[in-house]
N, C-alpha and C positions, 0 to 999 in steps of 0.2 A: 509758631508755624502750624497755617490751616492745612487738615488731611483730608486724606478719604481711605474709605476701605477698602479693600482687595484681599480677595478670595485664594487660595489654592486648595491641593489636597490635605492639606494639612488643618485647614482651617482660615481664620480671618488675620491681617494684619494691617497695618496701619500703613499708609504710605504718603510720603510731602504732596500737596497737590498739584504743587507744579512740578510734581515730575511725572513721566511718561512710562516709567517701567511700572511694573504690577508685583504681588507679591513672592516671587522666588527670588527676583530680585534684591528685594526689600530685606530678606531674610539672606542671603548671600553677603549684602553689606551687615549686618550684624554680627552674622559669624564668621567671616573671612576678614576681618580687618587688620591684615596683617601684612606691614610695612607699606609699599608706598608702587609697586610695581603694575600698572596696566597694561594689559594687550596693545600694541600701538595701532594708531589709526589707519596702517595699511593693510591689519590683519581685520578692521571691523571693517571696514572698507570691501573687502574681501568676501566676508560671512554677509556681507547684506545683500554682495552681487549675487552669491548662490543663493541667498532666501529668491531673489528675485527671480531669478532662472526657475527656483523650483513651484516658486506660485506660477507663473508663467507655463511652466508642462504639466502643472497640475490641472489648470484650466483648459489646456488643449486637450489634456486625455480625461475631461469632463469630470474629474473628481472634487475639483473646486467649481464655484457658480462664475461664469465669467467676471461679475461686479465686483466679487469677492477677489479674484487675483488680479486683477486689474488695482484695486485700493493697494493690495499688498505691495505689489510692483512699484506702484509710486512713491508706497511709504520708503520703499527702498530707495528708491532714486533720489528720494530725500539724504539718505546718510551718508548716501556713495558722492554727492554734491557734497559732503564736508558740513551740512546741517547738524544740530543737535548733539554734539560730542562730550557734550555734560551729561547726555541722560546714558552714558557707558562707563560708570565710574568703578566696576568690579575689579580687583587685584588678579595677579595671574595666580597666585597662591590659595587654589578653590580644589574643588572634587577635579581629579586627574582625568575626567573625560573632558571639561570643560564645560558641562552642563550648566554652568551658571553662567556665562557667558552666553551661549546658546540660548536659552530663555530671557536673558536680559534683551538678546535683539527678537526673540517673538514677542514679548509681551510691548517693546519700544515698537515696533513695526505695527502691531496688533493698533493698541492705542491711536498709532498714526494715520492707520486706514479706517479706523472704524472715526475718527474726524471728519475723512474725506469722504464719507458714505453717510456723514450730515448729524451724526451725535453729539451731543453734549457732553463738556469733559466728565461732570460728573455723573454721566450715566454709566452704567453694566457695558462696554463695548461689546457690539453684534459681531466684530473680528475676534477668534479667541486663539489666544499664542499658541495653543497645544494643535488645536483640532484643523485648525486654518493654515497660521503660517509655517507651523511645522509640521503639518501634513507630508507624509509620504518619506519622513526623516526621521533621521535622530542624531544624538549629541553626536556618537560615536563616529557616523561615517560622514557628519556634515563639516565637524571641526576642523578635521583631515584634508577635506576636500577646500574647505578655506584658506588654510595653511600652505595647502599646493598652489594653489592659485596666487596666493600673498606673495611666493615666494618665485614663483616666475615672476611676475610684472615686477619684483624688487631684480631681479637678475638683467630684468631690459634695462635696467639704469646702471647695473654696475658694467657689464661687457662694453657698452657704448666710450664709460668713464676708464677703463681700459684699454681702450683703442685709443683713445686720446693721451694716456701714457705714453704707452708704446712708441708713438709717433713721435711725441716730447724727445724720448730718447733715442728715434734712430734720428733726426734733426739735429742732437747732440753730435751720433757718432759721424755724421758726414761735414760737420762745423770743423772737424776735428781730425778728419779723416788722415793727415798726410801727419800730425804729431807722435813720434816717438816716447814713449814714457818709460819708468821702472816700473816691471811689474813685481810684485809683494809675496810670499808666502809665509805662513808662520809670524805676519806680521814684519819680513824680515824682506830686506833687497834681494832681489830677483831677477832672472832674464827679462830683456825688455822686448815689448810689445807697444802697441798703438793703443791711443787713446778710443780708436774706432771700435777696436778689438775689443777693450776692457765694457764701451757702455754697449757693444752689441750681444755680451753675454746676457748683460740683465734684460735687453730685448727676448733674446731667444728662451729666458726663466719664462718671460711674463707672457710669452705666447704659450708655453706647454700649461701654463696657469688656465689660457683662456679656453685651450683645447678641452681640457678637465673640467672644466664650470661646464660647459656646453655638453660634452658627454654626461656629466653627471644630473646635468637640467631633464633627461631623456625619461629616464623612471619617472620621475615624478609629474610630468605631464597623467602617468596614469591613475583616474581618482577612483575613489570606495566609494561615492554617490550611487545610492541605491540601494547599498548593502543593509541601512539600515543599523538595527543593536548590535549584530557578530558577524553580520554579511549575507544570510539568508535571505534577505531583501522582504521581510516578513511586515506587509502594510506595505508596501509602496509596490504599484504596478509593474510588472515585467520590463516594458521598455524605459521605465523614470531615469534611471540611469544614464542611459545611452541618448535619451532626449535632451537631458540637464547639459552631458559633456559634449554633447553639437553643439547646443548655444553658448555652451561658456568659451568654447572654440573661435564660434564667429565672433564674438566678443570683446575676447581678450588678443585673437590674432593667433593663439598656438595651440596646436593640434592635439586638443586634450581629448581624450579617450579613457570610457569603463577600463579599471583595472580586472585585467583577464582572474584575477583571483580576492575578491574582495576580503574574504576571512584575511588575509593575509595584511590587506592594506590598513583592515583596522584593529587587528592585533598588535603589529607592529609598523613602523616606521623609517625601513631600512634604506628608503630612497631619500630621504631626508636627512639622514644621519651621513649617507654617501656623499649629498649635495654638500655639507658643512663639511667635510673630509676635505671636498675640493676648496672650498671656503679656506680652511686651515693652510691647503699648500699655498692660496696665492698668499697668506700673512706673514709664510716662512719665507716667500721670495722679497716680497717686501719688507720685510724688516732686513734682510742684508742690503736692497740696495739702498735704505734709507741708513742704515750703518754705514755701510762701504762710503758712501756719500762725506757721511759727519766726521769720517777716518781724512776722506781727501782734502777738505776742508777745514781741516783742526788746523789753529793758528790764530790770527795773521802772520805773526813772526815765528812764532817757536813750536809749531805744529807741520804737519807735512804741506798743508799751503798750498796744493796743487788744482785745488777748485776754490771760487768764491762764490759764497751764496748770498742768495740777496740779504740785504738786510730788513726786514719788512719791519721790526719793532725793535725798540733799546730791549739789550740783553742782560742790565744788572741794576737793581737797585742801588746800589751801592759804587760800581766802576762805571765811570762815565765812559762813555764811545764803545763799549762793549756790544756786541753781537753773536747770540746765540745759533745753534742749527736749528730752532723752535719746530719747523715743520719737520724735519727728521725726527726729534724727539716726539712730537703729536703720534709720526707713523709707526714710530715702536711702540707708542704706548696703547694704539689701537692693535696693533699688531698681537701683542700680551694679549689685548682682552678676545681677541678673537680663538687665539692658543685657547686660551681658559674655555669659552665657551667649547671649544669643540670637545673637550672632557665631560663638559656639561650634557651636551648634545648626545653624545655616546652611551652616557648612563641612562638618559632620558629614554632613547631605544631601546636598550637593554632592560626594560621593563616592562614587555610586552606579555604582561601573565595572562597566560590560557589565552581569554578571545579580545583582550582588548589590553591597549596602552593606556596604564592612568599617568603619564607624565606630557600631556597636550599642551597645556597650556605653557608649560615651561619649555619646553621645544620651541612650540612657537614662537615665546620672545627670545631664545636664542638665537636662533636662525634669523630671524629676522632683526634684531640689535647687529649682528653679526655683517649681513647683507648693506646694512643701512652704515654702519661703520666702512667698510671696507670703501664704498662708494664713496660718502663726502670725503674720505683721507685719499683715495685717488684723484679726486675733483682739486681738493685743495693742494694736494703736494705740485700736482702738475701746473698750476697756474700760478704757487707763490712762493715755490722753489725750483722746479727743473724747469722753466722757463727764464729766468735769473739765472743761473748756476753758471760759470762761466770757469773755462780752464785756463789759469795761467801760464802761458804758453813758454814763459821764460824759468821760470821757476822748475816748469816739469822737464825743459830741456837740461837747467843746469843740475838735475841729478843724473840724468843718462849720464852726464859727463865725468860726475866724481862717483860712477856705480863700479864696485870692484866684479860684482856678478857679470859684467860681460866677458868676462875671463873665460866663461864658457864656453866661448865663440873659438878659444884658441887649443879646445882641449882634442880637436880631431888630430892637431898639426902637432902640438908638445906633448899630449898626453895626459891624463887623470891628474896624478900627482906632480908634474913639474909644473902643471897651471895652478895647482893649490897653492904651492909656495912662491909662486909669482903675485896672488892674491893676497898672502899670511903676510908677503914682505910690504906689498903695497901699503897696509892694514897698518902693521907694526911704524912703518917708519913713514907713513904720513905722503906718499909718493902716488904718484898717479901712475895706471896701469901701463903705461908706456913704459914710465921710467923705471918702473920695478922689472918689465920684462926686459928692458936693455942691461941691467943688471945683473940676469938669471940669464942674459947670453942671448936675446930673443932678439931678432932684428926688429924696431920701431916699424918699419915701412911695412913690413909682415904685418906687425900687431895691427896697424891700420886700416891694410885690406882686409883682414878676416873680420875686424868688428865695423867695417859699413852697415849702413842702415839693412839693406839687402840681404847682409851676411846675418845678422843679430833677429831679425824678422823675417825669415822665410816666405816669401812672394809678396812681401811689402810692397815694390813699386807695380806690379800684376793689381795687388788689389786698390791700392789708391785710386784708381782709375774708375772704381765701378764701383758706385752707391750702393749701398744698401739696397735689399730689396723691398717694396711696399709693407706697411701694414697689411693686416687682412682686418676687414671691419665683420671678426667674428663674433657673433653672436648679436649684430643689430638685426636680425633679420631669423625670422624664427625658422626652424629646420625643417625637413619638408616632412610629410606624413608618415612615409614610408620609414624613415626615420625611427619616428616616433613610437613606430610598431616594432619596431626590431627589435 
């Protein structure tokens, strides 16, 4: 393979001739050949966007010549459109500031911009990766800025997926609003409730998660760009950060703003740790949802069998006709990974030693993986599990008929101890509750009256005629500017 000679402050380096990167990227490939995890495409696209906006602002402020600024901006646009993905090969296991990835982007954009200015590939580029592409910037403020921008755009995919998931849960609640079922505590029979109440509990948990994510996103809108190395803004024009944030806000559609204290935003990433905490909360809720549906769908003949889950694929290589709750299992594995990622995110955030957090690449990998996993899992779970799930009304009703915990409705009339003896007799002798009550001296007609549906589920008749409220579109629109500044 032919090569060209590139130079940096440490000397010369041979770079494959068909690669756009320069000396620092080539050195990083040699010194950080660790595993296979690379920074995700959404982060690289956000980094290219930040570089584009920085070039535009530098041109506007007269720091860069207009032709240079335009060439860098156009080069960044190529990367944002998905071109040249092979030019970003670096692993996340590198300098904790992300300097190697920042320089990888600087070098690629410098060569692309140089080509746009009419140079031959073998010539030394007119556009310099440090002096021009990285002008008014440091890896220390640009890498977290790009990460925050990429997280905001990733959340814009997650929140609508949550809205659809919640809407499908509400639809199921409405469909089975009249159906009374056995409640369960400690995996044992408990007092009755409605299917609607069970499913709307899931929706309420997810609504809380949506609110938590939206609230956690607000501080992420404050960007450290313009702080350069430690937060002082050395080598950047005074208005640089403000103008970059304004342009990013216009392009992305969210109210980005300068961080009030850029020292804190470079030395630590508390806002990002908080955002991942809200993702952990969502993972906890989705884990319970998937596990509950897996329990309710267990069987089909020797489990609970209240819920029929879609038969998406054969469930066994040896047992013909077996169907497994595969979407539930997928969701639970995703949630396990996200919960583990939250531990990683917390440890990354805790490494803000003195004026610089040095776990930025790993934090970027962790956050964006969690956002991607949760978004894709919610979309898959809604389409391939919830939409096709059906409640077995006959089996559900049969459990209520056989349940002994309806005896709880007798307590106000016969007392706790007498009701317990009725339940114990029914269980011991295999009797119905009515038969056991008669044997214990209670009129069966009284038992029938006390255990009617509207007695077992207080307010059931009133609620059954009122469909659940609509699911809000939370997160599909950016929060107003005054919220972002609160």
